C-alpha positions in Angstrom: -38.1 13.3 -4.9 -34.8 12.8 -6.8 -31.2 13.3 -5.5 -30.5 16.3 -7.7 -33.9 17.9 -7.1 -33.0 17.6 -3.3 -29.2 18.7 -3.4 -30.7 21.7 -5.2 -32.7 22.7 -2.2 -30.0 22.4 0.3 -27.8 24.0 -1.7 -30.3 26.9 -2.5 -31.3 27.2 1.6 -27.6 26.8 2.7 -26.6 30.0 0.7 -29.7 31.9 1.7 -28.7 35.8 2.5 -31.9 36.2 4.6 -29.9 35.7 8.3 -27.5 37.9 7.0 -29.8 40.8 6.7 -32.5 39.9 9.7 -29.4 39.7 12.2 -27.8 43.1 10.7 -30.7 44.4 10.6 -31.8 43.6 14.0 -28.3 45.2 15.2 -29.0 48.3 14.1 -32.5 48.8 15.2 -32.2 47.2 19.0 -28.9 47.7 20.4 -27.5 50.3 18.4 -30.6 52.7 18.4 -31.4 52.0 21.8 -27.4 53.4 22.4 -27.9 56.1 20.7 -31.1 57.6 22.1 -30.8 56.4 25.5 -26.9 56.4 26.4 -25.7 58.9 24.2 -28.8 60.7 23.9 -28.8 61.1 20.2 -32.4 61.4 18.3 -31.0 61.8 15.2 -28.3 58.9 15.4 -31.1 56.5 16.7 -33.4 57.3 13.9 -30.6 56.7 11.3 -29.8 53.4 12.7 -33.6 52.8 13.5 -34.1 53.7 9.5 -31.3 51.3 8.4 -32.2 48.4 10.5 -35.6 48.8 9.9 -36.2 47.9 6.4 -33.0 45.7 6.2 -35.0 43.4 8.9 -38.2 43.3 6.8 -36.1 42.3 3.8 -34.4 39.5 5.9 -37.9 38.3 6.3 -39.3 38.6 3.2 -36.6 36.8 2.1 -37.1 33.8 4.7 -41.2 33.7 3.7 -40.2 33.7 0.2 -38.2 30.7 0.8 -40.9 28.9 2.7 -43.3 29.4 0.2 -41.6 27.9 -2.4 -39.2 25.6 -1.4 -41.8 23.9 0.3 -40.0 20.2 0.6 -37.5 21.8 3.0 -39.5 23.5 4.8 -42.0 20.7 6.0 -38.7 18.6 6.8 -37.2 21.2 9.0 -40.1 22.5 10.3 -40.5 19.5 13.3 -37.7 20.4 14.6 -36.4 24.2 13.8 -39.6 25.3 15.7 -39.6 23.5 18.7 -35.7 24.5 18.7 -36.0 28.0 17.8 -39.6 28.3 20.9 -37.1 26.9 23.3 -34.4 29.0 22.9 -36.7 32.0 23.0 -38.3 30.6 26.2 -34.9 30.7 27.7 -34.1 33.9 26.6 -37.4 35.2 28.4 -36.7 33.3 31.3 -33.5 35.2 32.0 -35.2 38.6 32.2 -37.8 37.7 34.5 -34.8 36.0 36.4 -33.4 38.8 36.6 -36.3 40.5 37.6 -37.5 38.3 40.2 -33.4 38.5 41.8 -33.9 42.2 42.1 -37.6 42.1 43.6 -37.3 40.1 45.8 -33.9 40.8 47.0 -35.2 44.9 47.5 -36.2 46.1 51.1 -38.4 48.5 49.0 -40.4 47.9 45.4 -40.9 49.9 43.2 -37.8 51.7 43.8 -38.2 55.3 44.5 -38.6 57.2 41.4 -41.4 55.2 39.7 -44.6 56.7 38.3 -48.0 54.4 39.1 -48.5 52.5 36.3 -52.1 52.3 34.7 -54.0 49.0 35.1 -56.5 49.2 32.7 -54.1 49.6 30.0 -52.1 46.4 30.4 -55.6 44.8 30.6 -56.8 45.9 27.3 -53.8 44.8 25.7 -53.9 41.5 27.2 -57.6 41.1 25.3 -56.1 42.5 22.5 -53.1 39.7 22.0 -55.6 37.0 23.4 -58.1 37.9 20.1 -55.5 38.6 17.7 -55.0 34.2 19.1 -58.5 33.6 18.3 -58.1 35.3 15.1 -55.4 33.8 13.6 -56.8 30.2 14.5 -59.9 31.4 12.7 -57.9 32.0 9.7 -55.8 28.9 9.8 -59.2 26.9 9.8 -60.5 29.2 6.1 -57.1 28.3 5.2 -57.5 24.1 6.3 -61.1 24.4 4.3 -59.9 26.1 1.2 -61.5 29.3 1.8 -58.4 31.6 0.9 -60.7 35.1 1.1 -61.7 34.1 4.1 -57.8 33.0 5.5 -56.7 36.3 4.0 -59.5 39.0 5.9 -58.7 37.1 9.3 -55.1 37.6 8.8 -55.5 40.9 8.0 -58.0 41.0 11.0 -55.1 39.9 13.0 -52.4 42.0 11.8 -54.5 44.8 13.0 -55.0 43.6 16.4 -51.0 43.2 17.0 -50.2 47.1 15.4 -53.1 48.2 18.2 -50.8 46.1 20.8 -47.7 47.6 19.5 -49.5 51.3 19.3 -50.5 50.7 22.9 -47.0 50.0 23.7 -45.1 52.8 22.4 -48.1 55.2 23.5 -47.3 53.9 27.0 -43.7 54.5 26.4 -44.6 58.1 25.6 -46.5 58.4 28.6 -43.2 57.2 30.8 -41.4 59.2 29.4 -43.4 62.4 29.7 -43.0 61.9 33.1 -39.4 61.2 33.3 -39.2 57.7 33.7 -36.5 56.2 31.3 -34.7 52.6 31.1 -31.7 54.5 33.7 -34.2 55.8 36.3 -34.0 52.8 38.4 -33.8 49.2 38.1 -37.5 48.3 37.8 -37.2 51.0 34.5 -34.5 49.1 33.2 -36.6 45.4 33.3 -39.5 46.9 32.4 -38.2 48.7 28.9 -35.8 45.7 28.8 -38.5 42.8 28.9 -41.7 44.6 27.2 -39.1 46.1 24.7 -38.0 42.5 24.1 -41.8 41.3 23.7 -42.7 44.3 21.6 -39.9 43.4 19.1 -41.4 39.4 18.8 -44.7 40.9 18.6 -43.1 43.3 15.7 -41.2 40.4 14.4 -44.5 38.5 13.8 -46.3 41.1 12.1 -43.3 41.1 10.1 -44.3 37.6 9.4 -48.1 38.0 8.5 -47.6 40.5 6.4 -45.1 38.5 3.8 -47.2 35.6 4.6 -50.2 37.9 3.1 -48.9 39.6 0.1 -48.5 36.2 -1.7 -51.5 35.1 -0.4 -53.3 37.2 -2.7 -51.7 35.7 -5.8 -52.6 32.3 -4.6 -48.8 31.6 -2.9 -49.3 29.9 0.2 -47.8 27.3 2.4 -49.4 25.7 5.1 -46.7 24.3 7.1 -45.3 27.5 7.3 -48.8 28.9 7.9 -48.9 26.8 11.2 -45.1 27.5 12.1 -46.3 31.1 12.0 -49.2 30.8 13.7 -47.8 28.6 16.7 -45.0 31.7 17.2 -47.9 34.2 17.5 -49.6 31.8 20.1 -46.0 31.9 22.0 -46.0 35.5 21.9 -49.7 35.8 22.8 -48.9 33.2 26.4 -45.5 35.1 27.0 -47.6 38.3 27.6 -49.3 36.8 30.7 -46.1 36.4 32.1 -45.3 40.0 31.5 -47.8 41.6 32.5 -48.8 39.3 35.7 -45.0 40.1 36.7 -44.7 43.7 35.3 -47.9 45.0 36.4 -49.2 43.2 38.8 -46.3 42.2 41.4 
């Protein structure tokens, strides 16, 4: 690669607008939407914030994916360092949630606190099976890509996306059930931790689905990037592993 070409890639990446759209979208979608709905009990305002944040987040993800698919030399250079740093930072964020739960759990004489309904055992187990299956399908998709089977890659990627959508749907189904029995994030300490931890994990699943969708669309035009596909797959496996800790601690301890 020439010096001019390298400089052009660096300049393009430095002035990327994707981080602005992603961060702003998350700001509208998570803290503002949750505050409007749960703190101020204003569903209309929450819907407005979610309506603003969702397309901004998806637009930012699409920009990032487009850069990953087109600026191939740059992403190959940074992925080996950037991905581990990102995963480690995510681990510490999740650890902060778990540490909070452990402190409340071990420091309480009675757990779960009064006002906590009985949680179904079957639902989280089914959700676990779905996520494990999605890890298998994304691995198969990678194998198809390695063997230059583009049709097979797209098929198994779509299956992975479908499983992820089912998981998110089951998460919202559970939330709706808990709301129907008057169990909310501010009901008690367990409610706060439960909705925070499962909601934070679900947001990562949604983010992964957004990345997969943005990989799938260019794939129909023959635009793929092995490094980016590998990074997306590793991220998805990480989200799946985290779920094992979530389900074991929140549902069965």
